[in-house]
N, C-alpha and C positions, 0 to 999 in steps of 0.2 A: 614514229616514236612519240611525237607530241600528242597525237590523237589518242594514243594509248594512255598517256598521262592524264589527259582530260577525263577519260572514262573512269580512271582510278579516283580522280578528284571528285567526280560526280557521285560515285559510290560512297565516298567518304562523307560528303555533306548530306547525303540522304540517310545513310545508316548510322553514322556516329554523331552527327549534329542535328538530325531529325528535321531538316528543311523540307518544305513542301515540294510536291511534284512540279508545281508551277515555277517555283524558284529554281529547281534543278534544270528545268527546260530552258528558262531564261538564261542561266549560266551557260548551258550547253550551246545555245544559239550564238551568244556573244563570243564564246571562246572558239567555236568552229569558224566563225567569220574571221577572227583574229589569226588563227592558224592558217586559214586559206590565204590571207594576205601575206603572211610570212613565207609560205611555200612559194608564192608567185615571186617573191623577192629572193628566192634561193636559200631560205633559211629553214633547215629541217631539224635543227637540234635546239632545244630550249636553252642550252648553255650559250648559244650564239646571240640570243635576244638581248638587245640593248635598249636603254631608255628612248633613244631616238626612233627605234622601230615602232614603239608604242605610240609616240607622238605622230609619226607618219600615218599609222593606222587610224588614229582619231582624226587627223587632219583630212584624210581622204573621205571619211564619213561625213565630216562637217561640210566639205565641198559638195557632197551629194544632197545637202540640205537638211540633214538630220538635226533634231532639236538638241539643245544642250543637256536636257534631262536624259535623253537616250545616250549621249556621249558619256555622261557621268556614270550611267548604269554600266556601260561597257568597261569603263575604267575600273569601277568597283569589282566587276567579275574578274578582270585581269589581276588586280591587286590581291584578291582573295585566293586565286589560283597560285600566284607566285608565293604567297605566304604559306600555302599548303606545301609547295615544293621545298621551301626552306625547312619547314618543320619536319618533313620526311627525309631531310638530308639528300634530296634529289637535285638540289641546286646550291651553288656556292655563294652567289650574291643576289640579293633582292633589288633589282634595278627600279622597282616601282616604289620603293620605300619613301622617296621624297616627292612623289607625285600626289598632289592633294586635289581631290575631285571638286570641292567647292571653289577652287581657284582655277578651274578648267579654262575659263574665259581668258586668263592671263597666258595660258599655255598655247591656246589656239587663237591668234590674233585675227581680227577682222579689219584689214587695212582699207583705207580710202584710196581711190584712184588719184592720179595726179590732177585730173580735171576736177574731181570732187574737192580735193584740198584747195585748189585755186579758188573755187566758189566760196568755200568756207572762209578763207583768208581775206577775201574781198567783201565779206558780208557785214562786218561792223560799220556803223555810221562814221563816215570820215570827218564830219563836221562837228561832232560832239566830243567832249572830254572823255566820257566813258567809252565811246566808240574807238577813240585813239588808244586808250588803255587796253581795250579788248583786242584790238589788232596787234598790239605789242605782245600781249600774252600768247595769242595764237602763233605768231611768227616765232616767238622764243621757244615754244614747246615743239613746233614742227622743225625749226631750224637747228635745235640742239638735242631733241629726243628726251627731254626731261620728263621724269615722273611728276605728277601733279604736286606731291608733297615737296619735291625738290624745288619746284617753281615757287610755291607760296613761302618757302623758307629762304629764298634768295635774299641776300643782303646787298646793300649798295657797294660794299667793298669787295663783293664777289665778282663784280663786273669789270672786265678789262677790255672794253669795246675797241679801243684804239689798237690793241694787239689782236683782236678778233677772237677772244675766247672768254668763257666764264668759269668760275669754280663753283661746284655744288657738292653738297653732302648727301651721299647715297645711302643705301641700306647698310646696316652695320656701322654707321658713322664712317664710311669710307669716302674720302674726298677724291674727286677727280676733276680734271680739266677737260672742258668740252668746247670745241670750235663753235662759233656762231656765224651764221650766214649774213651776207650783206643786207638783205631785207630785214632780218631780225635786228641787226645792228642799227639800221636807219630808224626803224620804228621805236626801238628802245631809247635811242637818243632823243627822239621827238617826245616820247612820253616823259622821260626823266626831266627834260629841260622845260617843257611847256605845259605838262598835264599834272604830273605828280605834285608840284607845289600848290596846285589848285585845290587839292584835297586837304590842305593845311595840316600836315602831320606835325606831331610834337618834335622838338629838337632832338630827342634821343630815339625817334622812330627810324630804324634803318632798313626795314623791309622794302623791297623794290616795289612790289605791287600792292596798292592800297585800295581799301573800299572808299565809298564816298564820304565816310566819316573820318578818314585819315588813319584808320587802323589797318593791320595786316589783313589781306584777303584770305578767305578760308577755302579749303578744298571743295566744299559743297557749293560755294558761290561760283567757283571756276567750272565745276561740272554743269551746274544749271545754265551758266552762260553759253558754254559750248553746245549743249543740247538744244537750247533755244535757237542759236544761230544756225545750227545744222538743219533744223526743221525749216527755218526761214529760207535757207539755201536750196531747199528741195531735195535734200539728201535723205533717202528712205532707210538707210542703214541705221542701226542703233549706235550713235556716236557718243564717245566719252573722251575724257582727257587721254586715256590709254590709246585711243584710236590715232591720235597724233603721233604718239611715240612709236606705235606699230608702223604707221605710214612712213615715218622718218627712216626706220630701219629697212623696210621693204623697198623704198625708192632708192636708197643708197645702194642696196644690193643690185637692184635692177640696172643701175648705171655703172656697175662694175666695181664697187668698193669691196675690198677684202673682208671676209667674215671676221677675222681677228680684230681688225680696226673697228668694225661695227660693235663688236663685243666690248672693246675699251670704251667707246663713246656711250654705250648704253649702261656701262657699269655692271655687266653680268660677271659673276664670279666664275661660272661654268659655261664653256663654249657650247655645251649641249643646249642650253637655254636659248642661245642666239641662233642655233642651227635650224630652229623651226622656220626662220624666215626663208631658208633655201627651198621650202616647200609651199611657200605662199605665191611666188611669182611664176606660176605654171604657164601662163600665157607667153611670157618671155622665153621660157624654155622650149615651148613648142615652136615659136617663131624661129629661134636659133636652129632647131633641129631641121625645120623645113628649108631653111636657107642654106645649110651647109651639108646635110646628109645626102649622099648620091641617090638614095632610093626614097627620099621623103616625099 
């Protein structure tokens, strides 16, 4: 059934929209691969396809080493196909509507291993003021899963370190409470008591993390700092502030945290956004299968 719909779609883009033969074949290849993936998962009807199935298809391709440009092209093919099905009234709901190709890197996280995280967290200079600040930043991001914007917007009265949590303002100005780990609590306390005053902030400056001139730290500065430390740590992956957030979620899941709890801590409005992490920890899944399945 789905393969028939693909042929109808290809005829449509060739005859009615005048797209080239090369474009038609590119769409065909991507969609045939997608349908083959769905069929292996037992999905034979386009009405059964959900957003999560598309994410799983793209994640599987990413794990094979395909470039982001290829993944983006595949998503475009799927989106155009689904838009056609909606326009022809062959489908009731367009599950690709909120999937944005330029933001694909957010959908498909590249988490660091626990060993890589440990190397990164240990990389700032322990004897310098900036090193102690940077260590506090890394521990806070990894310990609480904050977005970089949430981190730089943290105010002193958002910290409740004795109670073990902090308050942050997420997307859509939604406030949430996030637990903070012991290491993050210790490094934050050290930074606030012995480092932050060194930057000589003005009396009304309430931002937690400051630059060396006493003003609020920028997102760009955090990105540059993390990338520099990752390279110095010998991490070959492309590391960004988002990598720490992805690693936070992936490692929580690997150690048994419920998905709904991770959703709350990340501030995701939709559980489908959080569910991508269930497809990142494939090594753990294989290990469990080998350990418990009688024919593994």
